[in-house]
C-alpha positions, 0 to 999 in steps of 0.5 A: 500500500502506498503512503501517498497516491494521487490519481489524475489530480487537477487544479484550475484557478478561473481559466488557468490550469495550475496542475493537470492530471497528475498521478503518482505514488510514494512507497512507505518510508521512501524519500521522494522528490518533486522538482521542476522549473519555477511556476511548474505547479509544485507548491500548488500540488503540495497545497492540494495534498495538504488540504489547503486547496481542494482539487478541481478533479482527481483523488488523493489517498493517504495509506489507501484512504481517500482524503480528497478535499479534507482540511489540514486539521483532519489530514494531520490526524491521518499523519500528514505534516508539512513545512513551507518555503519560508519558516513559519515559526513563532519568533518571540517564543523559545525554540523548544516551545515552537517544537512543543506547538507541533505536538498539540494534537497529542495533548489530552489535558483539556481546557479547564486543567490548562486554565487552572494549571492543574497537576495533570496539565503540568505533568503533560506539559513537562512530558511534552517539553522533554519530548520536544527537547529530545527531538531537537537533540536528534535533529542537531538543534540541542544547543538552541533549545532555550534560545528565542526563536528570533535569535536563531540563524536562518539554517537553524530556523529551517531545521526548527520548522522541520522539528516542529512538524516532526513533533506531530508524529507524522507518517508522511512529511511534506517539505517545501524547499528545505534547503532554500536560502541555505549555504553549503554547510547548512544544506549538508546539515539539512541532508543529515536531518532528512536522513535521520527522519527517514530512518525513523520510518517517516515517508518524506516528500520534498520540493527542492531546487538544490539538485545536489541534495535531490540526487543524493538523497532521493529514491524517486524523483518526479519532474513537473513542468507546466503543471504536468508530469514530465517524467518519474524515475530513479534519480540517475535516470531522471538526471540524464533524461533529455526532456528534463535537461531541456526543461531546466537548461533550454531547448538546445540542451537535450541535443547537446546531452545526446551528443555527449552520450553518443 
């Protein structure tokens, strides 16, 4: 059974088709990359999967269950979490408190105990903080635990958002350009984070423009161009595909690539 499956998913805004008849499946525990030129429809596709948009046509399945059009809070219960191109963190809260926010759906203390700060609530909050701190350690953020999020370097902020998403204990994690804006060292740290996540059994689907990262960490790659699937396959095969080269480098790149292989 696939962790994620799309069947002929399309999305139109007025007379403009942003995503057209996209179908693919992601196996459990796989790292799957979604790439394509700017404006290819990658983030729109993420918004369709995560419930921000409802498809104009087609269906979305999580672990075999049809979740088409369900809102984000219900998809979270199905084990889906996501990050965004720009870190969406609470800058005036501590780093560990940001991660704790991600665990909110697992807390069962109730409103009254929280208002009164009863023993049950304090115990749950203490356990949540300990779990968040342990998660930060695993993702290389331990030294920032008590720092105000607004004081963190950009690379740490990107990893902090990933940690907050992981605090929801997802089965499927969508990452929208996790290496965007990172220098080479920070991008390498992010690679380590993604590998650590995959080792826990979480399925990872990422949008990314850093081709070194994509080709080095992904098991499958799908190329989206003008809202349609151009090709899907193993990283090495996709990288050599003449239409992919043309889509990224221009129409004359594909013949050049063919000549180099001749």
